[in-house]
N, C-alpha and C positions, 0 to 999 in steps of 0.2 A: 784685573787684580793680579798682583805679583807677590812674591815672597822676598822681603828685604833681607839680603845677606849680610848687610852691615857696611862698615867703611874701614879702610886702613890708610895710614899716611903713605904718600908716595913721594919719591924724590925725582929731581931732574926738571929741566925746563923744556926739553924737546919732547913734545907729545906727538909721536909718530905711530904708525901701525904697529900693534903689538905691545905698546907701552902699558896697557892695562892687564896684560896676561898674568904677570907675576902677582899683583895684588888680588886679582880675581881667583887665582889658584889658592892663595892663602885664605880668602873668604869662603871659597867652596869647601875646602878641607874642614874649616871650623863648622860650617853648616852641616856637612854630611856626618861629622862626628856627633853633633848634637841632635841629629835627625832621628826621630822615632819612625815607625812604619810609614806614615804619611804626614808630611809637613804641610799644613794648609796655608793658602795664601794669607798673608798677614798685613798686607798694605795695598794701597791704591795709588798708582803713579799717574799724575795729571800734568801733562806738558802744555803750557800756555805760551803766548808770544814773549813775555818778559820774565816769567817765573815758572819754576817746576815745583809742584806740590806733591809731597809724599805723605799721604794720610796713613798713619799707623792705626790699624783696626783692632777692635776687641777680639777676644778668643772665638767669637762666633763669626767674625769677618763681616760684621754689619755696621757698627758705629765707629766713627773716628775717635780714638782716645787722645791722640795729639798729632800735630802736623809739622813736618819740616818744610821750610821754604828755601828754594835755591834760586838765586838770581841768574838768569841765562847768561848775562854778560860776564859772570865769573866762572862759567863752565869752560874749561880749557880743551876738553876732548871727550868724545863719547863713541862707543862702538857696540855692536851686537855680534861681533865676530870673535868667539873665544874657543880655543881648542878643548878646554875642560868640559864645556857644554855649550851647544849652539843656542840654548834657551836663555842665556845670560845677557843682560844689557847693563853696561857699566858707563860711568862718567867720572871725570876728574874735576874736582871743584876746589876753587881757591877760597879757603875759609879765612876770614879776617879775625885776628885775635884782639883782645881788649887793648893791647899795647900797639895796635895798628900793624903789627907784623902779620905775616900770613903763612899758612901751610896748605899744601896740596893734599887732598884726600881723594881716594878712589872709592866710589860708592857702587854697589852692584845689587841688581835684583834678578831673581829667576822668574821668567815668564812661563806661560802655559805651553808655548811652542817657539820654535825658531822664527816663525812668521811674526808672532807677537813681538819678539825682541827686535826684529827688523823694522816693524811698524813704529816702535818707540824711537829707534834711531832716526827714522825718516821724520817723525814728528819733531824730534829735537833739532834736526837740520832746518826744518821750516821755522822753528822758534828762533834759531840763530839768525836766519835771514831777516826775519821781521825785526828782531832786536837791533841787529847791525844797521839795517836800513833806517830805523828810527834814530839811532844814535848819530848816524851820519847826517841825517836831515836836521837834527837838533844842533849840529855843530860840535858834538862831543868827540867825533872822530874826523880828522882832516884827511883829505884825499892823498896828500903828499907826505904824510907823516911816516916816520920809520916805525917799526913794530915796538921799539922801546918807548917812543913818545906815546903811542896808542895805549900801551899797558899803563903808563903813568896817568894818562887821560882816564882810563877805566878805574884805576885805583882811587883817584880823587873823587870819583862819583859814588864810591861805596858807602860813604860815611854818614 
């Protein structure tokens, strides 16, 4: 179980170490301002080979009120290494709009510990590997493609 901190739009196309730091600080500030004494876990993050499920839980933390689904192939970056708190796991997701344009959003969750955040990052890495391997074997990603061709290949698959 995790506490969903929310999402903020992020800019840029270079997703390198530290790229989630600024959005995470923004989400952390909003979260800590809204925080009462103890902010209970309000979500369950489930990482699967092709999808990530974020179950938003009721106020008792028991039943799923609704669920967000993220396609692993659209996750550009993820990390569990943040200066503001080592317990935060974040990912950058390419959201496709109705007009087929897209925006990059940084999502973040607070875990129970640094170890839990690292476990989520590791699980996401495994999901990336499985998704990438499957897309390669399906012929959706070609070995000699440039990164631009691969991204067009992935975009055409979203629809």
